[in-house]
Residue frames as qw, qx, qy, qz and C-alpha x, y, z in Angstrom:
[[0.668, -0.418, -0.502, 0.355, 18.94, -4.98, -30.41],
 [0.136, -0.960, -0.039, -0.240, 18.84, -1.86, -28.16],
 [0.534, 0.352, -0.469, 0.610, 22.11, -0.58, -26.84],
 [0.419, -0.340, -0.615, 0.575, 22.69, 0.30, -23.23],
 [0.042, -0.075, -0.089, 0.992, 21.99, 3.98, -23.81],
 [0.416, -0.207, -0.449, -0.764, 18.44, 3.24, -25.11],
 [0.361, -0.241, -0.882, 0.183, 17.38, 1.21, -22.08],
 [0.411, -0.571, -0.050, -0.709, 14.42, 2.24, -19.95],
 [0.361, -0.044, -0.811, 0.459, 14.45, 1.55, -16.23],
 [0.495, -0.613, -0.176, -0.590, 11.55, 1.86, -13.78],
 [0.284, 0.101, -0.776, 0.554, 12.24, 1.73, -10.00],
 [0.547, -0.573, -0.401, -0.459, 9.62, 1.14, -7.34],
 [0.033, 0.331, -0.647, 0.686, 9.97, 2.15, -3.71],
 [0.679, -0.322, -0.579, -0.316, 8.03, -0.26, -1.51],
 [0.105, -0.385, 0.627, -0.670, 7.22, -0.16, 2.20],
 [0.606, 0.020, 0.575, -0.549, 3.98, -2.18, 2.56],
 [0.419, 0.172, 0.874, 0.178, 2.28, -5.15, 0.87],
 [0.392, 0.792, 0.395, -0.252, -0.19, -2.74, -0.69],
 [0.092, 0.818, -0.366, -0.434, 2.59, -0.84, -2.32],
 [0.309, -0.278, 0.863, 0.287, 4.02, -4.12, -3.57],
 [0.460, 0.460, 0.759, -0.011, 0.74, -5.18, -5.16],
 [0.302, 0.892, 0.131, -0.311, 0.34, -1.78, -6.83],
 [0.096, -0.698, 0.577, 0.413, 3.90, -1.84, -8.05],
 [0.435, 0.034, 0.872, 0.223, 3.41, -5.29, -9.61],
 [0.448, 0.691, 0.561, -0.084, 0.27, -4.05, -11.43],
 [0.172, 0.913, -0.118, -0.350, 1.99, -0.86, -12.71],
 [0.277, -0.491, 0.737, 0.372, 5.04, -2.84, -13.88],
 [0.463, 0.226, 0.844, 0.147, 2.87, -5.28, -15.78],
 [0.354, 0.771, 0.528, -0.047, 0.54, -2.72, -17.39],
 [0.166, 0.984, 0.024, -0.056, 2.65, 0.37, -17.92],
 [0.154, -0.811, 0.546, 0.143, 6.35, -0.54, -17.74],
 [0.952, 0.126, 0.278, 0.000, 6.48, -3.67, -19.91],
 [0.722, 0.595, -0.105, 0.337, 9.37, -2.26, -21.97],
 [0.088, -0.826, 0.413, -0.374, 11.40, -1.20, -18.91],
 [0.578, 0.060, -0.731, 0.359, 13.72, -3.10, -16.60],
 [0.526, -0.703, -0.136, -0.459, 11.76, -3.00, -13.34],
 [0.430, 0.202, -0.667, 0.575, 13.69, -2.76, -10.06],
 [0.576, -0.703, -0.375, -0.182, 12.05, -3.12, -6.62],
 [0.262, 0.407, -0.483, 0.730, 13.53, -1.05, -3.77],
 [0.603, -0.635, -0.482, -0.014, 12.14, -2.13, -0.37],
 [0.199, 0.564, -0.330, 0.730, 12.95, 0.47, 2.29],
 [0.624, -0.495, 0.321, -0.512, 11.49, -1.15, 5.39],
 [0.158, -0.338, 0.925, -0.070, 12.66, -4.46, 6.95],
 [0.626, 0.250, 0.655, -0.342, 9.19, -6.03, 6.46],
 [0.638, 0.674, -0.046, -0.369, 9.11, -5.17, 2.84],
 [0.144, 0.613, -0.764, -0.141, 12.47, -6.82, 2.30],
 [0.392, -0.105, 0.893, -0.195, 10.97, -10.05, 3.53],
 [0.626, 0.427, 0.574, -0.311, 7.87, -10.27, 1.34],
 [0.435, 0.717, -0.286, -0.463, 9.36, -9.26, -2.00],
 [0.904, 0.130, 0.392, 0.113, 9.82, -12.09, -4.49],
 [0.194, -0.624, 0.469, 0.594, 13.14, -11.47, -6.27],
 [0.413, 0.116, 0.808, 0.403, 12.15, -13.70, -9.15],
 [0.268, 0.783, 0.561, -0.030, 9.39, -11.24, -10.14],
 [0.002, -0.962, 0.044, 0.271, 11.82, -8.32, -10.70],
 [0.692, 0.641, -0.165, 0.290, 14.69, -7.34, -12.93],
 [0.433, 0.295, -0.510, 0.682, 16.56, -6.39, -9.77],
 [0.562, -0.748, -0.339, -0.096, 16.03, -5.82, -6.01],
 [0.392, 0.368, -0.403, 0.740, 17.94, -3.38, -3.82],
 [0.490, -0.711, -0.481, 0.150, 17.27, -2.98, -0.12],
 [0.237, 0.483, -0.103, 0.837, 17.67, 0.66, 0.80],
 [0.395, -0.514, -0.676, 0.350, 16.97, 0.96, 4.58],
 [0.078, -0.910, -0.243, -0.325, 15.14, 4.08, 5.71],
 [0.451, 0.408, -0.399, 0.686, 17.95, 6.26, 7.06],
 [0.392, -0.568, 0.174, -0.702, 15.86, 7.71, 9.87],
 [0.870, -0.336, 0.134, -0.337, 15.19, 4.33, 11.33],
 [0.962, -0.040, 0.118, 0.243, 18.29, 2.39, 10.17],
 [0.133, 0.934, -0.331, -0.009, 21.29, 4.73, 10.29],
 [0.780, 0.323, -0.453, 0.286, 24.76, 3.38, 9.91],
 [0.716, -0.563, -0.237, 0.339, 26.78, 2.88, 13.09],
 [0.555, -0.152, -0.020, 0.818, 28.91, 5.74, 14.26],
 [0.011, 0.543, 0.110, -0.833, 28.93, 9.49, 13.55],
 [0.371, 0.422, -0.294, -0.773, 26.72, 10.90, 10.80],
 [0.346, 0.037, 0.936, 0.050, 25.16, 7.44, 10.40],
 [0.489, 0.646, 0.499, -0.308, 21.99, 8.78, 8.87],
 [0.304, 0.810, -0.265, -0.425, 23.93, 10.86, 6.31],
 [0.068, -0.434, 0.856, 0.274, 26.19, 7.96, 5.37],
 [0.475, 0.283, 0.823, -0.130, 23.16, 5.67, 5.00],
 [0.483, 0.762, 0.172, -0.396, 21.64, 8.09, 2.51],
 [0.192, 0.722, -0.556, -0.365, 24.86, 8.08, 0.48],
 [0.262, -0.200, 0.941, 0.074, 25.21, 4.33, 0.58],
 [0.539, 0.466, 0.659, -0.242, 21.62, 3.79, -0.56],
 [0.416, 0.803, -0.065, -0.422, 21.98, 6.22, -3.37],
 [0.077, 0.587, -0.747, -0.301, 25.21, 4.56, -4.65],
 [0.388, 0.015, 0.921, -0.033, 23.70, 1.00, -4.35],
 [0.544, 0.619, 0.486, -0.292, 20.60, 1.92, -6.28],
 [0.302, 0.811, -0.320, -0.385, 22.64, 3.83, -8.89],
 [0.129, -0.422, 0.867, 0.233, 24.79, 0.78, -9.45],
 [0.450, 0.270, 0.845, -0.100, 21.73, -1.36, -10.01],
 [0.459, 0.773, 0.220, -0.380, 20.12, 1.18, -12.39],
 [0.613, -0.050, 0.499, 0.611, 23.25, 1.63, -14.47],
 [0.016, 0.268, -0.332, -0.904, 23.16, 3.48, -17.78],
 [0.277, 0.533, 0.799, 0.037, 19.79, 4.12, -19.36],
 [0.106, 0.367, 0.363, 0.850, 17.89, 6.61, -21.49],
 [0.447, -0.509, -0.172, -0.715, 14.79, 7.01, -19.33],
 [0.242, -0.067, -0.836, 0.488, 14.29, 6.51, -15.57],
 [0.481, -0.524, -0.305, -0.633, 10.83, 6.37, -14.00],
 [0.125, 0.119, -0.761, 0.626, 10.73, 6.60, -10.24],
 [0.551, -0.462, -0.507, -0.476, 7.66, 5.24, -8.49],
 [0.221, 0.026, -0.706, 0.672, 6.87, 5.89, -4.85],
 [0.222, -0.692, -0.686, -0.035, 3.86, 6.29, -2.58],
 [0.217, -0.953, -0.129, 0.170, 5.29, 9.57, -1.25],
 [0.658, 0.534, -0.047, 0.528, 8.09, 11.93, -2.35],
 [0.129, -0.896, 0.162, -0.392, 8.75, 14.20, 0.59],
 [0.843, -0.511, 0.157, 0.056, 10.54, 11.65, 2.74],
 [0.041, -0.793, 0.577, 0.191, 14.24, 11.59, 2.78],
 [0.657, -0.104, 0.745, 0.050, 14.10, 7.83, 2.12],
 [0.617, 0.527, 0.549, 0.202, 12.97, 8.60, -1.49],
 [0.202, 0.952, 0.113, -0.199, 13.42, 12.27, -2.35],
 [0.262, -0.735, 0.471, 0.411, 17.21, 12.36, -2.75],
 [0.601, 0.084, 0.711, 0.355, 17.02, 9.88, -5.70],
 [0.430, 0.820, 0.358, -0.118, 15.13, 12.43, -7.81],
 [0.229, 0.929, -0.282, -0.071, 18.22, 14.47, -8.49],
 [0.483, -0.584, 0.645, 0.104, 20.88, 12.00, -7.30],
 [0.761, 0.135, 0.619, 0.139, 20.24, 9.15, -9.76],
 [0.570, 0.809, 0.136, 0.042, 20.09, 11.29, -12.95],
 [0.037, 0.909, -0.414, 0.005, 23.48, 12.75, -12.03],
 [0.527, -0.454, 0.716, 0.051, 25.17, 9.50, -11.00],
 [0.666, 0.211, 0.701, 0.144, 23.80, 7.53, -13.98],
 [0.068, -0.266, 0.427, 0.862, 23.94, 10.38, -16.52],
 [0.208, 0.515, 0.827, 0.088, 20.22, 10.05, -17.21],
 [0.028, 0.090, 0.220, 0.971, 18.67, 12.78, -19.31],
 [0.501, -0.312, -0.394, -0.705, 15.00, 11.85, -18.99],
 [0.142, -0.096, -0.855, 0.489, 13.64, 11.32, -15.44],
 [0.476, -0.394, -0.265, -0.740, 10.01, 11.28, -14.49],
 [0.033, -0.065, 0.839, -0.539, 8.27, 10.41, -11.15],
 [0.548, -0.282, -0.524, -0.588, 4.96, 8.70, -10.54],
 [0.387, -0.330, 0.548, -0.664, 2.94, 8.11, -7.40],
 [0.341, -0.092, -0.931, -0.091, 1.91, 4.64, -6.24],
 [0.564, -0.568, -0.312, -0.512, -1.38, 4.18, -4.41],
 [0.185, 0.218, -0.731, 0.620, -1.18, 4.27, -0.59],
 [0.253, -0.430, -0.861, 0.100, -4.68, 3.26, 0.27],
 [0.181, -0.827, -0.523, 0.098, -6.64, 5.44, 2.65],
 [0.383, -0.517, 0.033, 0.765, -3.93, 8.12, 2.63],
 [0.207, 0.067, 0.533, 0.817, -4.96, 9.00, -0.91],
 [0.010, -0.698, -0.712, -0.077, -8.53, 9.88, -0.12],
 [0.105, -0.978, -0.162, 0.081, -7.57, 13.34, 1.12],
 [0.500, 0.686, -0.239, 0.472, -4.72, 15.74, 0.54],
 [0.719, -0.558, -0.202, 0.361, -2.01, 16.35, 3.08],
 [0.277, 0.833, -0.084, 0.472, -0.73, 19.90, 2.89],
 [0.670, -0.189, -0.405, 0.593, 2.15, 20.86, 5.24],
 [0.215, -0.954, -0.188, 0.096, 2.21, 23.77, 7.59],
 [0.251, 0.909, -0.277, 0.186, 5.03, 26.35, 7.68],
 [0.510, -0.640, 0.571, -0.065, 6.98, 24.59, 10.35],
 [0.866, 0.074, 0.485, 0.098, 7.01, 21.39, 8.34],
 [0.630, 0.751, 0.053, 0.191, 8.01, 23.26, 5.18],
 [0.036, -0.897, 0.419, -0.139, 10.91, 24.90, 7.02],
 [0.711, -0.394, 0.582, 0.001, 12.10, 21.51, 8.31],
 [0.848, 0.381, 0.327, 0.168, 12.23, 20.18, 4.72],
 [0.353, 0.908, -0.165, 0.155, 14.28, 23.11, 3.56],
 [0.416, -0.741, 0.527, -0.029, 16.93, 22.19, 6.13],
 [0.897, 0.031, 0.422, 0.124, 17.41, 18.94, 4.25],
 [0.593, 0.790, -0.038, 0.152, 19.04, 20.95, 1.51],
 [0.249, -0.865, 0.434, -0.050, 21.95, 21.56, 3.80],
 [0.869, -0.184, 0.440, 0.134, 23.18, 17.99, 3.28],
 [0.751, 0.605, 0.108, 0.243, 24.42, 18.92, -0.22],
 [0.037, -0.930, 0.352, -0.098, 27.08, 21.13, 1.37],
 [0.529, -0.493, 0.690, 0.027, 28.89, 18.01, 2.61],
 [0.458, 0.072, 0.845, 0.266, 27.70, 15.72, -0.17],
 [0.272, 0.307, -0.258, -0.875, 26.58, 17.37, -3.44],
 [0.212, -0.107, -0.904, -0.355, 24.85, 14.10, -4.49],
 [0.136, -0.514, -0.781, 0.327, 22.34, 14.66, -1.68],
 [0.075, -0.032, -0.135, -0.987, 20.33, 17.49, -3.31],
 [0.170, 0.440, 0.804, -0.362, 16.86, 17.48, -1.77],
 [0.020, -0.319, -0.527, -0.787, 14.13, 18.51, -4.19],
 [0.117, 0.326, 0.566, -0.748, 11.82, 20.81, -2.22],
 [0.123, -0.333, -0.659, -0.663, 8.28, 21.12, -3.44],
 [0.318, -0.034, 0.344, -0.883, 5.01, 22.79, -2.18],
 [0.689, -0.054, -0.308, -0.654, 1.53, 21.54, -1.80],
 [0.948, -0.192, -0.038, -0.251, 0.52, 17.94, -1.01],
 [0.406, -0.694, 0.595, 0.016, 3.28, 16.10, 0.84],
 [0.832, 0.046, 0.543, 0.106, 3.09, 12.99, -1.26],
 [0.303, -0.286, 0.525, 0.742, 4.07, 15.03, -4.34],
 [0.412, 0.585, 0.694, 0.084, 0.81, 15.24, -6.29],
 [0.205, 0.961, 0.130, -0.132, 1.46, 18.96, -7.06],
 [0.493, -0.577, 0.415, 0.503, 5.21, 18.58, -7.60],
 [0.423, 0.712, -0.298, -0.475, 6.61, 19.53, -11.04],
 [0.028, 0.434, -0.881, -0.185, 8.48, 16.28, -11.38],
 [0.402, 0.170, 0.870, -0.230, 5.38, 14.11, -11.02],
 [0.279, 0.166, -0.502, -0.801, 3.62, 13.40, -14.31],
 [0.613, -0.182, -0.639, -0.427, 1.28, 10.64, -13.22],
 [0.364, -0.272, 0.629, -0.631, -0.69, 9.56, -10.09],
 [0.427, -0.109, -0.865, -0.241, -1.90, 6.00, -9.89],
 [0.505, -0.227, 0.383, -0.739, -5.09, 5.53, -7.88],
 [0.207, 0.042, 0.968, -0.132, -7.10, 2.43, -6.81],
 [0.202, -0.321, -0.730, -0.569, -10.25, 1.26, -8.60],
 [0.393, -0.661, -0.589, -0.247, -13.26, 3.00, -7.16],
 [0.493, -0.470, -0.359, 0.638, -11.38, 5.07, -4.63],
 [0.113, 0.956, 0.239, 0.124, -12.21, 8.72, -4.38],
 [0.634, -0.179, 0.011, 0.752, -9.41, 11.34, -4.55],
 [0.087, 0.950, 0.180, -0.239, -8.76, 15.03, -4.99],
 [0.526, -0.315, 0.449, 0.650, -5.85, 14.93, -7.42],
 [0.288, 0.541, -0.287, -0.736, -5.57, 16.79, -10.78],
 [0.858, 0.285, 0.354, -0.241, -7.59, 14.73, -13.27],
 [0.618, 0.713, -0.318, -0.096, -5.07, 15.15, -16.00],
 [0.016, 0.596, -0.785, 0.169, -2.44, 13.32, -13.85],
 [0.629, -0.190, 0.632, -0.410, -4.56, 10.43, -12.63],
 [0.555, 0.197, -0.729, -0.349, -4.57, 6.89, -13.96],
 [0.747, -0.295, 0.354, -0.479, -6.85, 4.43, -12.13],
 [0.069, 0.324, -0.942, -0.059, -5.47, 0.91, -11.70],
 [0.738, -0.176, -0.508, -0.408, -7.69, -2.18, -12.05],
 [0.820, -0.533, 0.094, -0.186, -8.16, -4.43, -8.95],
 [0.049, -0.736, 0.671, -0.075, -4.78, -5.43, -7.47],
 [0.943, -0.057, 0.285, -0.159, -5.13, -9.10, -8.26],
 [0.353, -0.479, 0.715, 0.368, -2.19, -11.33, -9.21],
 [0.456, 0.350, -0.572, -0.586, -2.04, -12.90, -12.70],
 [0.178, -0.003, -0.984, 0.012, -2.87, -16.29, -11.18],
 [0.308, 0.259, 0.589, -0.701, -6.21, -15.00, -9.81],
 [0.043, 0.215, 0.832, 0.509, -9.12, -16.36, -11.79],
 [0.371, -0.236, -0.088, -0.894, -11.98, -14.56, -10.13],
 [0.282, 0.077, 0.834, -0.468, -14.90, -15.74, -8.08],
 [0.432, 0.019, -0.536, -0.725, -17.29, -17.22, -10.64],
 [0.744, -0.157, 0.226, -0.608, -20.43, -19.29, -10.02],
 [0.840, 0.221, -0.477, -0.134, -18.81, -22.49, -11.12],
 [0.458, 0.212, -0.721, 0.474, -16.91, -22.91, -7.89],
 [0.465, -0.536, -0.653, 0.265, -17.78, -23.31, -4.26],
 [0.079, -0.866, -0.075, -0.489, -18.98, -20.01, -2.88],
 [0.666, -0.196, -0.407, 0.594, -16.58, -18.70, -0.20],
 [0.150, -0.939, -0.074, -0.300, -16.23, -15.86, 2.21],
 [0.524, 0.198, -0.464, 0.686, -13.25, -14.45, 4.11],
 [0.481, -0.806, -0.302, -0.169, -14.23, -13.50, 7.67],
 [0.353, 0.535, -0.382, 0.666, -11.95, -11.04, 9.44],
 [0.626, -0.543, -0.520, 0.205, -11.58, -11.47, 13.23],
 [0.041, 0.632, -0.239, 0.736, -11.19, -8.77, 15.87],
 [0.428, -0.238, -0.754, 0.437, -10.87, -9.04, 19.65],
 [0.169, -0.552, -0.167, -0.799, -13.72, -6.54, 20.23],
 [0.716, -0.620, -0.273, -0.170, -15.01, -8.09, 23.47],
 [0.790, -0.143, -0.239, 0.546, -11.43, -8.43, 24.68],
 [0.325, 0.174, -0.081, 0.926, -10.90, -4.70, 24.45],
 [0.033, 0.475, 0.592, -0.651, -14.27, -3.75, 25.82],
 [0.169, 0.156, -0.355, -0.906, -15.69, -2.50, 22.51],
 [0.589, -0.173, -0.535, -0.580, -18.58, -4.99, 22.60],
 [0.602, -0.273, 0.558, -0.502, -20.70, -6.70, 25.25],
 [0.267, -0.068, 0.955, 0.106, -21.30, -10.40, 25.01],
 [0.466, 0.583, 0.590, -0.308, -24.88, -9.73, 23.92],
 [0.330, 0.809, -0.180, -0.452, -23.72, -7.39, 21.17],
 [0.066, -0.466, 0.837, 0.278, -21.09, -9.86, 20.09],
 [0.390, 0.183, 0.901, -0.048, -23.65, -12.73, 19.86],
 [0.483, 0.719, 0.314, -0.389, -25.98, -10.53, 17.81],
 [0.240, 0.733, -0.471, -0.427, -23.25, -9.79, 15.28],
 [0.155, -0.250, 0.940, 0.173, -22.25, -13.45, 14.94],
 [0.466, 0.403, 0.756, -0.218, -25.88, -14.41, 14.42],
 [0.430, 0.783, 0.065, -0.445, -26.27, -11.83, 11.77],
 [0.093, 0.596, -0.716, -0.351, -23.14, -13.01, 9.94],
 [0.304, -0.008, 0.953, 0.002, -24.32, -16.61, 10.15],
 [0.486, 0.589, 0.549, -0.340, -27.77, -15.72, 8.83],
 [0.361, 0.769, -0.248, -0.465, -26.33, -13.68, 5.90],
 [0.084, -0.425, 0.862, 0.263, -24.07, -16.59, 4.96],
 [0.384, 0.232, 0.888, -0.104, -26.91, -18.97, 4.91],
 [0.463, 0.716, 0.304, -0.425, -29.15, -16.69, 2.85],
 [0.317, 0.771, -0.399, -0.383, -26.39, -16.21, 0.24],
 [0.980, 0.194, -0.036, -0.039, -25.58, -19.89, 0.01],
 [0.143, 0.762, -0.604, 0.185, -21.98, -19.38, 1.15],
 [0.967, -0.145, -0.194, -0.083, -20.71, -22.90, 1.74],
 [0.791, 0.012, -0.244, 0.562, -17.10, -22.17, 2.65],
 [0.197, -0.963, 0.025, -0.183, -15.98, -19.60, 5.31],
 [0.726, 0.181, -0.311, 0.586, -12.34, -18.90, 5.91],
 [0.419, -0.892, -0.168, 0.000, -11.60, -17.19, 9.24],
 [0.549, 0.466, -0.292, 0.629, -8.63, -14.92, 9.60],
 [0.582, -0.689, -0.374, 0.218, -7.94, -14.49, 13.24],
 [0.030, 0.933, -0.202, 0.297, -6.44, -11.31, 14.70],
 [0.554, 0.327, -0.625, 0.442, -2.95, -11.81, 16.30],
 [0.068, -0.182, 0.605, -0.772, -4.40, -10.55, 19.63],
 [0.714, -0.076, -0.030, -0.695, -7.59, -12.62, 19.39],
 [0.032, -0.255, 0.960, -0.113, -6.86, -15.94, 21.12],
 [0.447, 0.247, 0.718, -0.473, -10.57, -16.59, 21.59],
 [0.059, 0.122, 0.737, 0.663, -11.35, -16.05, 17.82],
 [0.236, 0.313, 0.497, -0.774, -14.37, -13.99, 18.81],
 [0.527, 0.440, -0.061, -0.725, -16.08, -13.64, 15.42],
 [0.081, 0.206, -0.930, -0.294, -15.49, -17.17, 14.19],
 [0.760, 0.044, 0.003, -0.649, -18.74, -18.87, 12.97],
 [0.775, -0.111, 0.612, -0.114, -19.51, -22.59, 13.20],
 [0.848, 0.365, 0.363, 0.126, -17.89, -24.63, 10.43],
 [0.328, 0.922, -0.203, -0.007, -15.37, -22.03, 9.40],
 [0.891, 0.097, -0.085, 0.435, -11.72, -22.85, 8.55],
 [0.362, -0.848, 0.118, 0.369, -8.94, -20.94, 10.32],
 [0.634, 0.733, -0.111, 0.219, -6.55, -19.33, 7.78],
 [0.677, -0.585, 0.269, 0.356, -2.92, -19.97, 8.70],
 [0.662, 0.700, 0.024, 0.267, -0.57, -18.17, 6.23],
 [0.671, -0.399, 0.042, 0.623, 3.07, -17.15, 6.25],
 [0.320, 0.272, 0.306, 0.854, 2.59, -14.15, 4.03],
 [0.154, 0.151, 0.209, -0.954, 0.85, -10.76, 4.35],
 [0.421, 0.485, 0.700, -0.312, -2.93, -10.93, 4.16],
 [0.353, 0.696, -0.146, -0.607, -2.80, -8.49, 1.19],
 [0.137, 0.417, -0.814, -0.379, -0.82, -11.03, -0.85],
 [0.238, 0.172, 0.950, -0.104, -3.12, -13.91, 0.12],
 [0.415, 0.627, 0.445, -0.486, -6.17, -11.91, -0.98],
 [0.271, 0.666, -0.388, -0.576, -4.52, -10.97, -4.26],
 [0.169, 0.313, -0.895, -0.269, -4.10, -14.66, -5.13],
 [0.030, 0.226, 0.960, -0.164, -7.28, -16.22, -3.70],
 [0.278, -0.345, -0.500, -0.744, -10.90, -15.97, -4.74],
 [0.013, 0.331, 0.765, -0.552, -13.70, -15.04, -2.38],
 [0.002, -0.633, -0.638, -0.438, -17.24, -14.04, -3.11],
 [0.295, -0.871, -0.146, -0.363, -17.33, -11.76, -0.05],
 [0.435, 0.162, -0.541, 0.702, -15.11, -10.37, 2.71],
 [0.493, -0.725, -0.367, -0.311, -16.90, -9.89, 6.09],
 [0.479, -0.027, -0.525, 0.702, -16.04, -8.29, 9.36],
 [0.206, -0.807, -0.456, 0.312, -16.93, -5.44, 11.77],
 [0.173, 0.983, -0.035, -0.042, -14.57, -2.55, 11.25],
 [0.759, -0.314, 0.331, 0.464, -11.11, -4.13, 10.73],
 [0.086, 0.729, -0.363, -0.574, -8.69, -2.35, 8.42],
 [0.309, -0.096, 0.877, 0.354, -8.61, -5.53, 6.43],
 [0.415, 0.663, 0.609, -0.133, -12.05, -4.62, 5.11],
 [0.188, 0.899, -0.131, -0.374, -10.53, -1.48, 3.58],
 [0.242, -0.473, 0.760, 0.374, -7.69, -3.59, 2.22],
 [0.470, 0.279, 0.833, 0.085, -10.14, -5.93, 0.61],
 [0.376, 0.839, 0.309, -0.244, -11.89, -3.07, -1.13],
 [0.006, 0.805, -0.440, -0.398, -8.52, -1.81, -2.41],
 [0.276, -0.309, 0.862, 0.291, -7.43, -5.21, -3.73],
 [0.374, 0.310, 0.871, 0.072, -10.62, -6.65, -5.12],
 [0.088, -0.070, -0.352, -0.929, -12.28, -3.55, -6.39],
 [0.516, -0.002, 0.205, -0.831, -16.06, -3.22, -6.60],
 [0.635, 0.085, -0.656, -0.399, -16.69, -6.75, -7.94],
 [0.495, -0.132, -0.816, 0.267, -16.40, -8.43, -4.54],
 [0.457, -0.756, -0.278, -0.378, -18.83, -7.72, -1.74],
 [0.368, 0.145, -0.571, 0.720, -17.12, -6.21, 1.32],
 [0.479, -0.635, -0.400, -0.455, -19.50, -6.06, 4.31],
 [0.070, 0.289, -0.599, 0.743, -19.34, -4.61, 7.77],
 [0.555, -0.495, -0.643, -0.184, -21.62, -6.23, 10.43],
 [0.583, -0.692, -0.401, 0.144, -22.51, -4.29, 13.57],
 [0.458, 0.266, -0.161, 0.833, -20.21, -1.34, 13.32],
 [0.283, -0.617, -0.077, -0.730, -22.99, 0.77, 14.96],
 [0.800, -0.541, -0.242, -0.093, -22.86, -1.47, 18.02],
 [0.726, 0.096, -0.316, 0.604, -19.18, -0.93, 18.69],
 [0.388, -0.889, -0.168, 0.174, -18.25, 1.24, 21.66],
 [0.590, 0.543, -0.097, 0.589, -15.68, 3.64, 20.25],
 [0.461, -0.232, -0.374, 0.771, -13.52, 5.83, 22.44],
 [0.143, 0.407, 0.165, -0.887, -15.51, 8.80, 21.12],
 [0.595, 0.535, 0.547, -0.246, -18.66, 9.04, 19.05],
 [0.339, 0.807, -0.245, -0.417, -16.87, 10.97, 16.29],
 [0.141, -0.426, 0.859, 0.247, -14.54, 8.03, 15.67],
 [0.448, 0.263, 0.851, -0.083, -17.48, 5.73, 14.97],
 [0.447, 0.777, 0.243, -0.371, -19.15, 8.28, 12.78],
 [0.163, 0.745, -0.510, -0.398, -16.01, 8.73, 10.67],
 [0.298, -0.166, 0.928, 0.151, -15.62, 4.93, 10.27],
 [0.493, 0.500, 0.693, -0.164, -19.15, 4.69, 8.95],
 [0.350, 0.850, -0.024, -0.393, -18.66, 7.58, 6.59],
 [0.037, -0.576, 0.736, 0.354, -15.47, 6.09, 5.22],
 [0.418, 0.105, 0.901, 0.041, -17.22, 2.77, 4.65],
 [0.476, 0.716, 0.434, -0.268, -20.00, 4.49, 2.72],
 [0.163, 0.830, -0.323, -0.426, -17.46, 6.47, 0.75],
 [0.073, -0.452, 0.850, 0.260, -15.62, 3.29, -0.34],
 [0.708, 0.096, -0.449, -0.536, -18.66, 1.15, -1.03],
 [0.179, 0.062, -0.931, 0.312, -18.26, -1.11, 1.99],
 [0.520, -0.472, -0.495, -0.512, -21.76, -2.27, 2.85],
 [0.072, -0.244, 0.656, -0.711, -22.97, -1.78, 6.44],
 [0.592, -0.328, -0.642, -0.359, -25.39, -4.11, 8.16]]
């Protein structure tokens, strides 16, 4: 039996449902011999995390948005978060810190703070996928660099708060403490190849896949495009006809419609479709439910579907070229991104 000193601990900073799905996959495939702790740092993340799936869960509110009451509330929140996480981590031999980004104060101070508080000799950091943000690099200008250096001043009042400044990409892909960068299946990136590990599709363990032995189904993503003036009624009708025709040609017998919160008229809903009513993030629903195809116009949910299902499920945009964007460049970039990610355009 391993003693306390030999324990391995992996912590995962989570702000979005996508981070959560990626963290689950990493914990399952790469941290099976570690005690895995989830650390939500946004109020929404605190709500959708299932405590039963983790060795521990610690809510560490983002100090910038959730400072403690009174003077120096942001500073005191940082200290409280650090102590709470350190108490959960406890004594261990190796600590692996996972986060979608490492320059934010909500995460960075743990890099040096936890090894000191927990007497950890071996610490490493790894980057979780953050979807579209990982397609390009995000270097900081000199003003931003100077602002980060100012965070070092906190250690004058509290030595535990020792910000680890680094150069290059703001998420930390060039930082010396990062030894691995997880990416999504089929997603392009510009990271050092020797650091990259591509994750398989972000499906839960209960997902069985969309095989030919079950009723063919499609998830149709709604948008209020007429309501915001991005489509005329004629253009809208054309898109709905094309979706209906495609479904018939493919033999799709079940269509689930996910309405947009600001789409009371359910503009893109086709005849015979079932309205999806769920009490969880759409990302989690997709990770647990099989679909042969995900359809829409240019909703961000199409990009989410590509990230979660990988290249095995058809993700299709209908009529993106008909949408009246605020400027022509916006529409062009949307089309280029779809092509880059393997989202079919019709």
